[in-house]
Structure formats: C-alpha cells, structure tokens
N, C-alpha and C positions, 0 to 999 in steps of 0.2 A: 619795868614799865616806862621809866624815863627814857631809856635807850631807844625803845620802839617809837615813842612819841617824837623824840628829837630826830630820829632817822626819817620818820614820815614827813616832818616839817622840811628837812633838808632836801628830801626827794621832791616834794612839791615845789620848792623854790627852784630847784634845777629844772623841773618840768616847765615851770612858768617861763624860764629863759629859753629852753630849747623848743618848746611847743607853745608859742605865744598865742593868746586869744584876746578878744575884746569883750568887755562887760556891756551887756545891753542897757544897763541903767546909767552908763556914763556917756557923755555927749559926743566925744570924738575918738578917732583911731589912736590919738596920742596916748590914751590911757590903756593901752594893751599891756599884758603882763611882762613882755620883754622890756618895754620902755620903763615900766615901774621898777623892774630889777636893775635897769641901767641907772635910774635915778638913785636907787639905794647904793649901787656900786660906786657911783661918783662920790657920794657922801663918805662911803667907806674908804675910798682912795684918798680923799682930802684928810680924813681922820688919821689914817696911817702916815700920811706925809707930814702932818703937824706933829704927830707923836715922835717921828723919827727925824724931824727937822730937815727933811729932804724930799723933794718931789721929783722922782726919777723914773724914767721908763727905760727898758732895756734897749740896746742898740738895734737888735732885730725887730722889736716892736716899732721903733721909730722908722726903720727902713721900710717895713711893710706899710706903715702909714703914708710914707712918701709915695710908694707905688700906687696906693689907693687914691691919693690926691692927684697924681698924674693922670690916672684913668678918668677921674671925675672931670678934670680940666679938659681932657681930650673929648669926652662926651659932650661937655658944654660947647666946645668948638664945633662939633658935628651938628648938634641940634640948632646952634645959632646960625651957622652958615646955611643950613637947610631951611631955617625959618619955622621949624616945627615946635621948638621949645618944650618938647616932651622930657620931663625931668626924671624919668625912671632911674637912670644910672648916673645922671649928673650929680645926684646927692649921695653917691655911694660912699664918699668919704665920711658923711654923716652916719651912714649905716655902720662903717668901721668903728666909729667912736661908741655907738650904741651897743654893738656886739662886745667890744672890749670892756665897756663899763658894766654891762650885764654880767659878763664872765667874771669880772672882779668881785661883783656882788655875790655870786655863787661861791667863788673862792674864799671870800671873807667869812661867809657863814660856815663853810666846811672847816676852815682854819680855826674858827672859834671853838669847834667841837673836837678836832683832832690834833691841833697844834701845827702839824706840818701836813700839807696836802700833796700826796704823790700820785703817780699814775694809777696805782691799785685802788686808792680811795675814789678817785675821779671816775674810773671805769665802773667801779661797783655801783655808784649812784647813776651813771648812765644806763646801766643794765636795769636797775630798779625802775627808772623812769620808763624805759621801753616796755617792761612787763606791765607796769601800772597802766600805761596807755592802751595796751592790748586788752587787758582785763576790763578797763572802762568801756572800750569799744564794744565788747561782747555784751556787757551789762546794759549799755545804752540801747543796743539793738534788740535785746530780749526782755528787758524789764522796764515797763512803762514808767514806774515811779522814778527810776534813775534817769531815764530820758527826760522826763519833765523837770527834774531838779537841775540837770546840766543845762537844759535850754533856758532856764531862768538865770543862770549865772554866766553863761557864755553866749555871745552873739552868734547865731546860726543864720547864714544867708538864705532867707526864705525857706522854701521846702526843697531846696536843691538835693540834699542828701537823701531825703525820703523818696522824691520823685525818681531819682536815678539809682536808688537802692545801693547807696554807698555807706559803708560803716565809717564812723568817726569817733575819736576819743575826745579828751579835754584839750582841744587845740590841735589835735593830730588828725589830719585829713588830706586826701588827694596826694599829689606828687610831693609837696613839701614834707609830708609825714614820711613818705617812702625814702626820700633822700636822708632824712635824719635817722630813721631806723637803719638804713644802710651804713651810715657812719658808726652808729652804736655797735652794729654787728662786727664791723672791721676792728673796732677798738676792743671788743670782747675777745675776738679771735687773737689779737695781739697779746692781751693779758693771759689768756689760756696757754698760749704757745711759748711765752718768754718769762713770765714772772715766777720767781722762786717760791713765793708764798703760795701761789696757786699750785705749782708742781709738787709742793710738799704735802698737799692735802687732797686726798681722793674725794672727800666730801665737797670741797671747794670746786674741784674740777667738774663733778657731776652737777653741782648747782649752776655753774656757768653754762654748761651745755644744755641743761634743762631750760634756763632762761633764754638761751640762744634759739632753741626750738620754738618756744612760745612767740618770740618776736618775729622769727622768720615766717611762721605759719600764719598767725593772726595779722602781723604787719603786712604780709603780702595780700591779705584780703582787704585791708584798709587802702593800701596802695601797692600795685604790682611792682613798682620801682624797688621795693624792699628786696626783691629777688636778686637784684644786682649786688647789693651789699652782702646778702646771704651767700651767694656764689663766691664772691671774693674772699669772704671770711672762711668758708670751708676749704677753699684752695690754700689759704694761708695756713690753716691748721694742718692740712695734709702735707704741705711742704715742710712745715716745722717737725711733724712727726717722723718724716722719712729722712730728715737731714741728719747725717752722722756728725759726731764731734771729731775734732782733730785726732788723728790716729785711727779713725775708721771704726770706733767701737760704739755700740748702742748701750746706754746705761740702763739700770733697772728702773730708774725714775721715768725714763722715756718709754720703757715697756709698760709701766703703770699707766702712763698717759694714753698709750695705744689701747690698753684694756678698757679704760673708762670711756674713751671716745667711742669705741665700737659697742660697748654695752649700752650706753645711753642712746646711741644711734639706733640700735635694735629696738629698744623700748619705745622710742619716739615713732619709729615706723609702724610698730605693732599697734600702738594706741591710735595713731592716725588712721590706719586701715580699719580698726574696729569702729571708731566713731563715724567714719565715712560711710560705713555700711548700715549703722543702726540709727543715725541721727540725720534727719532731713536738713536741719539747719546747718550742721557741720558739713554735710554733703554739698550744700550750696556754697558755703564759704570756700571750700577747696576748689570747686569747679570754677569759681570766679578768680580766686587768687592765683591759681596755677593753670589758668585756661590754656596757655600756650603748650604746657606739657601734656595736658589731656588731649588737645588737638593733635599733637605730635604722635601720641600713642594710637589714637583712633583714626587719624587720616594720613599720617606720615608727614604732615606739614606743621612747623612750629609757627602758628599764627594766633593773634588775638584781635579783638575788635579795635583796640587802640593802635596796635602796630599797623593794621591795615589803613587806618586813618592817617597815621604819620607818613606812610609812603606817598600820600598825596600832598604833603606839606614841604617837600624838598623843592623850594622855590628860590632861585638865586637872582642877583642883580643882572641887569642887561647892559650896564654901562660901567666903564672903568672908574669913574669918580665915585660911584656908590660902593664898588668893591673896595676901594682904598679908604675913603673918608666916611662912608655911610650916607644915609639920607635922613637920619633923625627920626625914623619911625620904629615903633616897637609894639609887639603883641599880635595875637592872632587876628584881631579886627583890622589892624593896619597892614600886616604883611601876609595874611592868610596862612600863618604858620605858628606853631607852638615850639618848634625845634630851636634849641639854644643857639646853635651855630648860625642858623638862618637869621634869627632875630638880632644877634650881636652884629652880624655883617651889615644888615640893613640899618641898624641903629648907629653904629660908630665905625663901621668898616673893618677891614682886616687889621689895621693898625690898632684899633681899640681892642679887638679880639686878642691880639698878641700881647698887649699890655696886661689885660685881665688874666690871661693864661700865665704870664710870667709872675704875676702877683701870687697865684696859688702855688706855683712851682717853688717860689721863694719861701712861702710860709711852711710848706711841707719839708723843704730842705732844712730850714731852721730846726724843726722838731726832730728831724733825723739826727742832727748834731747834738741836740739837747738831751735826748733820751737814748739809753743803751738799747741795742737790738731793735731799733725802730725802723730800720731800713726798709724791710718788707712792708710794714704798715704804712710808711710814707709813700711808697710806690703804689700801694693799694688805694690810698686816698687820692693820689694823683689820677689813677685810672678811673676811680669813681667819679671824679669831677668831670673828666672828659667824656666818659660813657653817658652820664646823665644828660649832658648837653645835646646828645643825640635825640633827646625827648623833650626837654624843657630847659628854660633859662633859670638857673638857681646857683647858689654857692654854698659851700660848707665851711665858711670862715668861723662859724660858731665853735667848732672843735679846735681850730688853731688859736682862737682867742682864749679858750680855757687852758690849752697847753702852754700858751705864753705866760699864764699866771702861776701855774703850779710849779712845785719844786722839780728840778731836773737832776739827772745824774751825770750829764756832760761826758759822753763817751769820748775816749781818746786821750790825748795828752793835754788838752786844754784845761787850764786852771779855772775851776768854778768861780773863784773869787775875782777873776779878771773880767767876768761878764757882768755888766750892770744888771741888777735885778729890780723887780717891782718893790715898792715900799714895804709891803707885807712880808716878802721874803727876807728883806734886809732886817726887819724887826725880829724875825724868827731866828736868823742865823747869828745875831749878835750874841 
C-alpha cells in the first residue's frame, strides 16, 4: 500500500511539472504548479548544496544557460530596436531557470525514494504521467462529477474546451499537451528499444507498449500533435528491432521483442476496431484524433481542418531588416500566424531563430554523450522540435532539464568523475 501511495505522489509531482496548470482560487499565474515545483526544487538544490558544502552545476548545464541568455539578450535587442517591448522570449532565460529548478524538484523527490535516479525510473514516471492524463481526460469528458471536481481545482479558460469540443486533462490540453505527449512517447520508445531491464522482461515490454498505445490514441484526441511523437517512436522501435548486432546475428532476446511488439500491436488494433464500431464516443474520439488518416482513406487526401488553416499562415517578411533582426512582434494576433518558424522570424529574425535552434541541438547533443545508446533518441528529439515548429512555437527543454539532473552512464571513454555533476548526484556518489 505504501509503495502505491508513494508512486502516486511522485507521479502527481512529475505531472505538475510537465503539465502545469493554475489554481482558480489563487490570484496570479505565478502560482501555477510548475512554478511551485520550481520553488521546491530551488529549496532542494540549496539543501543539497549546504549538505555537500558545494553549489555546483555541470559544465553542460552552464553552457546551455549561456546560450539561453544569449537568446534572451538578442530578443531584447530585437524588441527594443523595434519599439514593441513584447517580452514573450526576452524572459526565456528565466524560463530556463524555472524548468531547471522544477526538474531538480522532481529529481529530488524521486531520489528520496529510489536513491539513484536513472533513465529507466524517469521514463517509467513519464509513462505513468502520460497514461494518467489520458485517463483523466476521458473521465472529465464522460463523468460530470470528475469534470466538476477538476474545474474547481484547475483554472479553465472560460468555456473554450466545451464550445470547441476539445478534451483536456489535468493541465494537459491543445498543442502543449501534444508536444509533451510526443516527448514521452519518444522516451518510451527509447526505453523499450535499449534498456536491458526492459528487454529482460516480457511483462515489462507488454506494459510499455500498452501504455504507449493509450497515450498515442487518447493523446491524439487531446492534441493531434501527439501523432508526430507516436510516429517517431514507432519508427525508433522498428529501427531497433531490425538492427542486427555486430556479426550480423539476431539474438533470442531480440526475437522476443519482435514477438511482444507484434502481439501487443495486434491486440491494440483489434480493441480499437471493436470500440470504434460499438461505441459512439470512442468513434468520435478516433474520427477527431486521426482525422487526417480517415480523410486519406476516404478521399485520398491527407488533410485536417487545422492543416488547412495552417496553409494560410505561411506569411513571411517583405524586408531584409525583418528577415535578419525581426520586428519584435509575436503571435497569431500580431503576425496572423501560429507557425513557429514564422513567429520566430518576425519576433527576432533569422539570427534569433538560429540561436534558439543551436540551443536545442546542444542540449540534445549533451544527452547523447551522457547516456548510452541515446543517439537515435537524441535525433528524434531534434526532429520533433523542428517538426513541431511547423505548427506552433514551443520548446521541449523540460526533458533536457530532467536529463541534466538524473544519473548518466557516460558512453565512450569519458571518465564520469571528470564531469561536474549536480549536488544531489555528488551526494549519492560519495
């Protein structure tokens, strides 16, 4: 019983960080769950630093901070020279600190329970959060008592979700939810494809694939952006399953992975088809979440209402100064576009867009060096970032912040002790 209760608390803390929401009974946006986790994480960081008599951040973390600061300064220059003073990304360096502090709060709680937090533990809780949000979304959409309870503890912007018939979870809604679900799916695919503890257990493999299916299907109904991460994750699993080891031999363990992958896939397809035919609610979920695929089958064209709208939002600057430096405007109401590349260009020019792109490339490069067999996952996260910008401006630094905190295995010849670690890791490894 204790284990279940502790796991639920840790899962909720992780969810509060990844899917933040505001409380309707608190006065300002400052008191959202991510900021509260950041406040807790800052206290935890100070506590660890005092206990270890050392306040130290890793060199990669500091370098990422430097790039974030350069991006913020450039954005400040862009909005100042343009006279708009729109601070959306001028304060990005503050967002960096909040994401890092919140990640440390999650890490501190997980470490208190498990001693050392590795990739497997982190992704396990990411998967739990994803499934939890999907289950909550279905309950909110179908059970009035649950909807009423959630609306009392979470600020919901007017009747937007009801008027537009959009599902939402506890802080999980629209494109931000889809981006986070996508990251979770890529990380789950990485765990399934590379982790020895998962490969050694057929039950663990089946559990991960079942959770993957729930997040992919229901997450796509909450936000169709989830399909991007789902497709990348499936591609990752397929590549890993077909990759042969040195010498060209396929091991029995790999054959077992093949078996469970196709068994679970067959079950998922069968259950989905069954509920699609017998449940009007589930029928509606699938028609919305996978609208593009249904249109492709029925009309031969892969189109959705949102993609048709996006086609009209490719609006570019008409002068060289805006192309290079931006004009300090951001958002659909200022630029008539939601597309990330368009908004970044108008806001801070191509120079700002390049700086921000290098920031994410560097963060994913660091994780590739820190964790064994992470190369494909790193490239998937890079691809996810740049694909999502075709639709909306967002970032996935939350996963990099978490990976900066947890223990790594330092692939290659690099000495783990030569890399400065966070105070919590120093305490554990002493």
